[in-house]
MOPAC internal coordinates of N, CA, C and O (Angstrom, degrees):
PM7 1SCF
backbone

  N    0.0000 0     0.00 0     0.00 0    0    0    0
  C    1.4537 1     0.00 0     0.00 0    1    0    0
  C    1.5314 1   109.47 1     0.00 0    2    1    0
  O    1.2310 1   120.89 1   -41.63 1    3    2    1
  N    1.3059 1   115.90 1   138.37 1    3    2    1
  C    1.4624 1   121.12 1   178.00 1    5    3    2
  C    1.5172 1   109.63 1   -77.46 1    6    5    3
  O    1.2310 1   120.94 1   -53.57 1    7    6    5
  N    1.3305 1   115.81 1   126.43 1    7    6    5
  C    1.4607 1   121.34 1   177.61 1    9    7    6
  C    1.5274 1   110.40 1   -90.78 1   10    9    7
  O    1.2310 1   120.72 1   132.42 1   11   10    9
  N    1.3150 1   116.23 1   -47.58 1   11   10    9
  C    1.4610 1   122.26 1  -179.35 1   13   11   10
  C    1.5197 1   108.68 1  -126.56 1   14   13   11
  O    1.2310 1   121.01 1   -50.51 1   15   14   13
  N    1.3235 1   115.68 1   129.49 1   15   14   13
  C    1.4653 1   120.33 1   179.83 1   17   15   14
  C    1.5205 1   108.51 1  -132.62 1   18   17   15
  O    1.2310 1   120.60 1   -54.59 1   19   18   17
  N    1.3142 1   116.45 1   125.41 1   19   18   17
  C    1.4569 1   122.41 1   173.05 1   21   19   18
  C    1.5173 1   107.11 1  -105.96 1   22   21   19
  O    1.2310 1   120.53 1   -50.04 1   23   22   21
  N    1.3159 1   116.59 1   129.96 1   23   22   21
  C    1.4612 1   120.24 1  -177.38 1   25   23   22
  C    1.5259 1   109.67 1  -125.65 1   26   25   23
  O    1.2310 1   121.19 1   -66.48 1   27   26   25
  N    1.3245 1   115.32 1   113.52 1   27   26   25
  C    1.4701 1   123.19 1   174.35 1   29   27   26
  C    1.5286 1   113.19 1    55.05 1   30   29   27
  O    1.2310 1   120.38 1  -134.36 1   31   30   29
  N    1.3276 1   116.88 1    45.64 1   31   30   29
  C    1.4639 1   121.63 1   179.44 1   33   31   30
  C    1.5274 1   109.55 1   -74.17 1   34   33   31
  O    1.2310 1   121.07 1   -55.08 1   35   34   33
  N    1.3260 1   115.56 1   124.92 1   35   34   33
  C    1.4623 1   122.19 1   178.31 1   37   35   34
  C    1.5203 1   109.09 1  -128.76 1   38   37   35
  O    1.2310 1   120.68 1   -44.26 1   39   38   37
  N    1.3301 1   116.31 1   135.74 1   39   38   37
  C    1.4648 1   122.23 1   176.55 1   41   39   38
  C    1.5154 1   108.52 1  -142.36 1   42   41   39
  O    1.2310 1   120.97 1   -53.05 1   43   42   41
  N    1.3267 1   115.75 1   126.95 1   43   42   41
  C    1.4643 1   121.87 1   178.10 1   45   43   42
  C    1.5136 1   109.82 1  -123.79 1   46   45   43
  O    1.2310 1   121.46 1   -26.52 1   47   46   45
  N    1.3151 1   114.82 1   153.48 1   47   46   45
  C    1.4562 1   123.17 1   173.12 1   49   47   46
  C    1.5216 1   105.89 1  -123.34 1   50   49   47
  O    1.2310 1   120.54 1   -78.19 1   51   50   49
  N    1.3236 1   116.58 1   101.81 1   51   50   49
  C    1.4570 1   119.75 1  -173.06 1   53   51   50
  C    1.5193 1   109.70 1    63.17 1   54   53   51
  O    1.2310 1   120.21 1    52.99 1   55   54   53
  N    1.3153 1   117.21 1  -127.01 1   55   54   53
  C    1.4655 1   121.60 1   178.86 1   57   55   54
  C    1.5267 1   113.18 1   -87.18 1   58   57   55
  O    1.2310 1   120.08 1   176.35 1   59   58   57
  N    1.3376 1   117.46 1    -3.65 1   59   58   57
  C    1.4650 1   121.15 1  -177.92 1   61   59   58
  C    1.5247 1   110.13 1   -93.47 1   62   61   59
  O    1.2310 1   120.37 1   -59.93 1   63   62   61
  N    1.3254 1   116.89 1   120.07 1   63   62   61
  C    1.4634 1   122.40 1   178.35 1   65   63   62
  C    1.5275 1   108.77 1   -92.82 1   66   65   63
  O    1.2310 1   120.71 1   -71.37 1   67   66   65
  N    1.3349 1   116.24 1   108.63 1   67   66   65
  C    1.4637 1   120.99 1  -178.26 1   69   67   66
  C    1.5251 1   111.97 1   -81.11 1   70   69   67
  O    1.2310 1   120.16 1   141.51 1   71   70   69
  N    1.3265 1   117.30 1   -38.49 1   71   70   69
  C    1.4631 1   122.77 1   176.68 1   73   71   70
  C    1.5209 1   107.53 1  -131.27 1   74   73   71
  O    1.2310 1   120.20 1   -51.36 1   75   74   73
  N    1.3172 1   117.23 1   128.64 1   75   74   73
  C    1.4634 1   121.87 1  -176.10 1   77   75   74
  C    1.5202 1   110.01 1  -124.98 1   78   77   75
  O    1.2310 1   120.63 1   -79.69 1   79   78   77
  N    1.3268 1   116.40 1   100.31 1   79   78   77
  C    1.4676 1   123.28 1   176.95 1   81   79   78
  C    1.5269 1   112.63 1    55.46 1   82   81   79
  O    1.2310 1   120.67 1  -126.67 1   83   82   81
  N    1.3265 1   116.32 1    53.33 1   83   82   81
  C    1.4644 1   121.94 1   178.57 1   85   83   82
  C    1.5272 1   109.29 1   -79.38 1   86   85   83
  O    1.2310 1   120.31 1   -52.16 1   87   86   85
  N    1.3139 1   117.02 1   127.84 1   87   86   85
  C    1.4620 1   122.66 1   175.61 1   89   87   86
  C    1.5182 1   108.69 1  -131.49 1   90   89   87
  O    1.2310 1   121.01 1   -44.80 1   91   90   89
  N    1.3296 1   115.67 1   135.20 1   91   90   89
  C    1.4626 1   121.37 1   177.44 1   93   91   90
  C    1.5244 1   108.37 1  -156.31 1   94   93   91
  O    1.2310 1   120.67 1   -35.50 1   95   94   93
  N    1.3092 1   116.33 1   144.50 1   95   94   93
  C    1.4604 1   122.39 1   173.83 1   97   95   94
  C    1.5172 1   108.17 1  -118.26 1   98   97   95
  O    1.2310 1   120.78 1   -47.17 1   99   98   97
  N    1.3259 1   116.12 1   132.83 1   99   98   97
  C    1.4584 1   121.71 1  -177.61 1  101   99   98
  C    1.5202 1   108.62 1  -124.92 1  102  101   99
  O    1.2310 1   120.64 1   -56.28 1  103  102  101
  N    1.3223 1   116.38 1   123.72 1  103  102  101
  C    1.4588 1   121.70 1   177.89 1  105  103  102
  C    1.5242 1   109.85 1   -82.15 1  106  105  103
  O    1.2310 1   120.79 1   -30.33 1  107  106  105
  N    1.3167 1   116.09 1   149.67 1  107  106  105
  C    1.4658 1   121.10 1   177.32 1  109  107  106
  C    1.5208 1   109.86 1   -60.51 1  110  109  107
  O    1.2310 1   120.83 1   -39.54 1  111  110  109
  N    1.3255 1   116.03 1   140.46 1  111  110  109
  C    1.4543 1   121.38 1   176.35 1  113  111  110
  C    1.5171 1   115.15 1    80.94 1  114  113  111
  O    1.2310 1   120.01 1  -173.32 1  115  114  113
  N    1.3198 1   117.58 1     6.68 1  115  114  113
  C    1.4619 1   120.49 1   179.43 1  117  115  114
  C    1.5243 1   110.11 1  -106.01 1  118  117  115
  O    1.2310 1   121.04 1   -20.18 1  119  118  117
  N    1.3133 1   115.62 1   159.82 1  119  118  117
  C    1.4570 1   121.99 1   179.27 1  121  119  118
  C    1.5256 1   108.12 1  -117.44 1  122  121  119
  O    1.2310 1   120.78 1   -45.12 1  123  122  121
  N    1.3199 1   116.12 1   134.88 1  123  122  121
  C    1.4588 1   121.74 1   179.66 1  125  123  122
  C    1.5159 1   109.34 1  -130.81 1  126  125  123
  O    1.2310 1   120.61 1   -22.41 1  127  126  125
  N    1.3051 1   116.44 1   157.59 1  127  126  125
  C    1.4642 1   122.53 1   174.48 1  129  127  126
  C    1.5217 1   107.90 1  -125.83 1  130  129  127
  O    1.2310 1   121.12 1   -36.54 1  131  130  129
  N    1.3168 1   115.46 1   143.46 1  131  130  129
  C    1.4600 1   120.84 1   175.03 1  133  131  130
  C    1.5203 1   106.85 1  -110.30 1  134  133  131
  O    1.2310 1   121.18 1   -63.11 1  135  134  133
  N    1.3136 1   115.35 1   116.89 1  135  134  133
  C    1.4624 1   121.82 1  -175.93 1  137  135  134
  C    1.5171 1   110.46 1  -116.06 1  138  137  135
  O    1.2310 1   120.87 1   -31.37 1  139  138  137
  N    1.3136 1   115.93 1   148.63 1  139  138  137
  C    1.4562 1   120.51 1   175.48 1  141  139  138
  C    1.5096 1   110.84 1   174.10 1  142  141  139
  O    1.2310 1   121.26 1   -14.00 1  143  142  141
  N    1.3030 1   115.20 1   166.00 1  143  142  141
  C    1.4588 1   121.66 1   178.91 1  145  143  142
  C    1.5215 1   110.25 1   -69.07 1  146  145  143
  O    1.2310 1   120.86 1   -12.10 1  147  146  145
  N    1.3349 1   115.96 1   167.90 1  147  146  145
  C    1.4620 1   120.58 1   173.16 1  149  147  146
  C    1.5215 1   108.84 1   -56.28 1  150  149  147
  O    1.2310 1   120.85 1   -45.54 1  151  150  149
  N    1.3230 1   115.98 1   134.46 1  151  150  149
  C    1.4565 1   120.48 1   179.06 1  153  151  150
  C    1.5085 1   114.80 1    81.46 1  154  153  151
  O    1.2310 1   119.81 1  -171.17 1  155  154  153
  N    1.3333 1   117.97 1     8.83 1  155  154  153
  C    1.4646 1   121.04 1  -177.53 1  157  155  154
  C    1.5250 1   113.21 1   -78.22 1  158  157  155
  O    1.2310 1   119.64 1   164.76 1  159  158  157
  N    1.3433 1   118.29 1   -15.24 1  159  158  157
  C    1.4610 1   120.84 1   178.15 1  161  159  158
  C    1.5164 1   114.85 1   107.35 1  162  161  159
  O    1.2310 1   119.94 1  -170.54 1  163  162  161
  N    1.3172 1   117.73 1     9.46 1  163  162  161
  C    1.4709 1   120.97 1  -179.12 1  165  163  162
  C    1.5283 1   111.66 1   -61.62 1  166  165  163
  O    1.2310 1   120.52 1   130.35 1  167  166  165
  N    1.3151 1   116.61 1   -49.65 1  167  166  165
  C    1.4630 1   120.84 1  -178.35 1  169  167  166
  C    1.5188 1   110.68 1   -66.98 1  170  169  167
  O    1.2310 1   119.98 1   142.09 1  171  170  169
  N    1.3109 1   117.64 1   -37.91 1  171  170  169
  C    1.4645 1   120.61 1   177.24 1  173  171  170
  C    1.5170 1   110.40 1   -60.11 1  174  173  171
  O    1.2310 1   120.00 1   136.52 1  175  174  173
  N    1.3188 1   117.60 1   -43.48 1  175  174  173
  C    1.4599 1   121.12 1   178.94 1  177  175  174
  C    1.5253 1   110.71 1   -62.97 1  178  177  175
  O    1.2310 1   120.07 1   137.05 1  179  178  177
  N    1.3171 1   117.46 1   -42.95 1  179  178  177
  C    1.4657 1   120.44 1   178.29 1  181  179  178
  C    1.5311 1   111.24 1   -66.22 1  182  181  179
  O    1.2310 1   120.46 1   144.76 1  183  182  181
  N    1.3358 1   116.73 1   -35.24 1  183  182  181
  C    1.4628 1   119.85 1   176.72 1  185  183  182
  C    1.5243 1   111.66 1   -66.88 1  186  185  183
  O    1.2310 1   119.89 1   146.99 1  187  186  185
  N    1.3099 1   117.81 1   -33.01 1  187  186  185
  C    1.4683 1   121.25 1   174.32 1  189  187  186
  C    1.5202 1   109.70 1   -66.49 1  190  189  187
  O    1.2310 1   120.27 1   134.19 1  191  190  189
  N    1.3310 1   117.10 1   -45.81 1  191  190  189
  C    1.4667 1   120.28 1  -179.65 1  193  191  190
  C    1.5240 1   112.63 1   -66.79 1  194  193  191
  O    1.2310 1   120.28 1   153.34 1  195  194  193
  N    1.3286 1   117.07 1   -26.66 1  195  194  193
  C    1.4682 1   119.98 1   179.81 1  197  195  194
  C    1.5250 1   112.55 1   -92.37 1  198  197  195
  O    1.2310 1   119.64 1  -179.03 1  199  198  197
  N    1.3270 1   118.30 1     0.97 1  199  198  197
  C    1.4549 1   121.62 1   176.22 1  201  199  198
  C    1.5095 1   115.45 1    85.04 1  202  201  199
  O    1.2310 1   119.72 1  -174.47 1  203  202  201
  N    1.3285 1   118.14 1     5.53 1  203  202  201
  C    1.4638 1   120.08 1   178.30 1  205  203  202
  C    1.5261 1   111.96 1   -75.94 1  206  205  203
  O    1.2310 1   120.24 1   146.42 1  207  206  205
  N    1.3322 1   117.15 1   -33.58 1  207  206  205
  C    1.4618 1   122.93 1   176.63 1  209  207  206
  C    1.5215 1   108.43 1  -122.51 1  210  209  207
  O    1.2310 1   121.05 1   -26.15 1  211  210  209
  N    1.3170 1   115.60 1   153.85 1  211  210  209
  C    1.4582 1   122.06 1   171.78 1  213  211  210
  C    1.5251 1   108.09 1  -104.84 1  214  213  211
  O    1.2310 1   119.70 1   -41.52 1  215  214  213
  N    1.3238 1   118.18 1   138.48 1  215  214  213
  C    1.4675 1   118.71 1   176.54 1  217  215  214
  C    1.5263 1   110.05 1   -68.11 1  218  217  215
  O    1.2310 1   120.50 1   -31.13 1  219  218  217
  N    1.3173 1   116.64 1   148.87 1  219  218  217
  C    1.4641 1   120.79 1   175.09 1  221  219  218
  C    1.5223 1   110.73 1   -72.80 1  222  221  219
  O    1.2310 1   120.74 1   147.38 1  223  222  221
  N    1.3173 1   116.18 1   -32.62 1  223  222  221
  C    1.4602 1   121.15 1   176.47 1  225  223  222
  C    1.5179 1   108.44 1  -155.15 1  226  225  223
  O    1.2310 1   121.23 1   -11.91 1  227  226  225
  N    1.3257 1   115.25 1   168.09 1  227  226  225
  C    1.4524 1   121.33 1  -177.84 1  229  227  226
  C    1.5157 1   110.94 1   100.80 1  230  229  227
  O    1.2310 1   121.10 1    -4.05 1  231  230  229
  N    1.3227 1   115.50 1   175.95 1  231  230  229
  C    1.4601 1   120.90 1  -176.13 1  233  231  230
  C    1.5214 1   110.34 1  -140.09 1  234  233  231
  O    1.2310 1   121.10 1   -35.25 1  235  234  233
  N    1.3269 1   115.50 1   144.75 1  235  234  233
  C    1.4579 1   123.00 1   174.46 1  237  235  234
  C    1.5200 1   107.25 1  -109.20 1  238  237  235
  O    1.2310 1   120.81 1   -45.95 1  239  238  237
  N    1.3330 1   116.05 1   134.05 1  239  238  237
  C    1.4598 1   121.71 1   178.34 1  241  239  238
  C    1.5210 1   109.01 1  -120.51 1  242  241  239
  O    1.2310 1   120.50 1   -43.57 1  243  242  241
  N    1.3051 1   116.65 1   136.43 1  243  242  241
  C    1.4578 1   123.08 1   174.10 1  245  243  242
  C    1.5126 1   106.85 1  -119.62 1  246  245  243
  O    1.2310 1   120.41 1   -62.30 1  247  246  245
  N    1.3142 1   116.82 1   117.70 1  247  246  245
  C    1.4639 1   123.31 1  -174.86 1  249  247  246
  C    1.5294 1   110.52 1    51.31 1  250  249  247
  O    1.2310 1   120.90 1  -133.44 1  251  250  249
  N    1.3208 1   115.88 1    46.56 1  251  250  249
  C    1.4698 1   125.46 1   176.68 1  253  251  250
  C    1.5241 1   114.49 1    67.76 1  254  253  251
  O    1.2310 1   119.60 1  -168.59 1  255  254  253
  N    1.3352 1   118.37 1    11.41 1  255  254  253
  C    1.4637 1   121.72 1   176.85 1  257  255  254
  C    1.5219 1   108.66 1  -110.71 1  258  257  255
  O    1.2310 1   119.79 1   -48.84 1  259  258  257
  N    1.3424 1   118.00 1   131.16 1  259  258  257
  C    1.4647 1   119.38 1   178.85 1  261  259  258
  C    1.5265 1   110.72 1   -64.99 1  262  261  259
  O    1.2310 1   120.66 1   -43.61 1  263  262  261
  N    1.3213 1   116.35 1   136.39 1  263  262  261
  C    1.4633 1   121.18 1   179.12 1  265  263  262
  C    1.5224 1   109.38 1  -131.92 1  266  265  263
  O    1.2310 1   121.28 1   -21.64 1  267  266  265
  N    1.3263 1   115.17 1   158.36 1  267  266  265
  C    1.4594 1   121.83 1   172.44 1  269  267  266
  C    1.5206 1   106.33 1  -122.91 1  270  269  267
  O    1.2310 1   120.62 1   -61.62 1  271  270  269
  N    1.3155 1   116.42 1   118.38 1  271  270  269
  C    1.4652 1   121.59 1   179.56 1  273  271  270
  C    1.5266 1   106.48 1   -93.73 1  274  273  271
  O    1.2310 1   120.98 1   -87.83 1  275  274  273
  N    1.3245 1   115.73 1    92.17 1  275  274  273
  C    1.4613 1   121.29 1  -171.29 1  277  275  274
  C    1.5209 1   114.34 1   -87.76 1  278  277  275
  O    1.2310 1   120.29 1   168.27 1  279  278  277
  N    1.3342 1   117.06 1   -11.73 1  279  278  277
  C    1.4690 1   120.31 1  -179.87 1  281  279  278
  C    1.5222 1   109.03 1  -161.89 1  282  281  279
  O    1.2310 1   120.18 1   -15.49 1  283  282  281
  N    1.3232 1   117.26 1   164.51 1  283  282  281
  C    1.4691 1   119.29 1   175.79 1  285  283  282
  C    1.5305 1   112.44 1   -59.29 1  286  285  283
  O    1.2310 1   120.07 1   145.99 1  287  286  285
  N    1.3234 1   117.47 1   -34.01 1  287  286  285
  C    1.4652 1   120.28 1   177.74 1  289  287  286
  C    1.5155 1   112.37 1   -62.12 1  290  289  287
  O    1.2310 1   120.51 1   139.55 1  291  290  289
  N    1.3177 1   116.62 1   -40.45 1  291  290  289
  C    1.4668 1   121.15 1   177.11 1  293  291  290
  C    1.5235 1   109.84 1   -66.03 1  294  293  291
  O    1.2310 1   120.17 1   140.30 1  295  294  293
  N    1.3264 1   117.28 1   -39.70 1  295  294  293
  C    1.4702 1   121.11 1   179.94 1  297  295  294
  C    1.5235 1   111.00 1   -62.14 1  298  297  295
  O    1.2310 1   120.35 1   141.52 1  299  298  297
  N    1.3228 1   116.94 1   -38.48 1  299  298  297
  C    1.4672 1   120.81 1  -178.93 1  301  299  298
  C    1.5214 1   111.11 1   -68.47 1  302  301  299
  O    1.2310 1   120.81 1   140.74 1  303  302  301
  N    1.3215 1   116.05 1   -39.26 1  303  302  301
  C    1.4704 1   119.73 1  -178.19 1  305  303  302
  C    1.5023 1   110.59 1   -79.53 1  306  305  303
  O    1.2310 1   120.10 1   180.00 1  307  306  305

């Protein structure tokens, strides 16, 4: 079962697109790594998941329910 699903997450800063239609499904109890070169958007994606940034488009699902992570406090809970 998918615990966390990101669907078409996009985040831009001005004309620079840091994340472009990122999709990933993560099952509960599994470990994943996000790899990429400097400037590839890894930190931006983690900042979206931690509530520091909001995606420009796309949706995050937790246990198949759409969620909005509006702040770090929401991410923790």
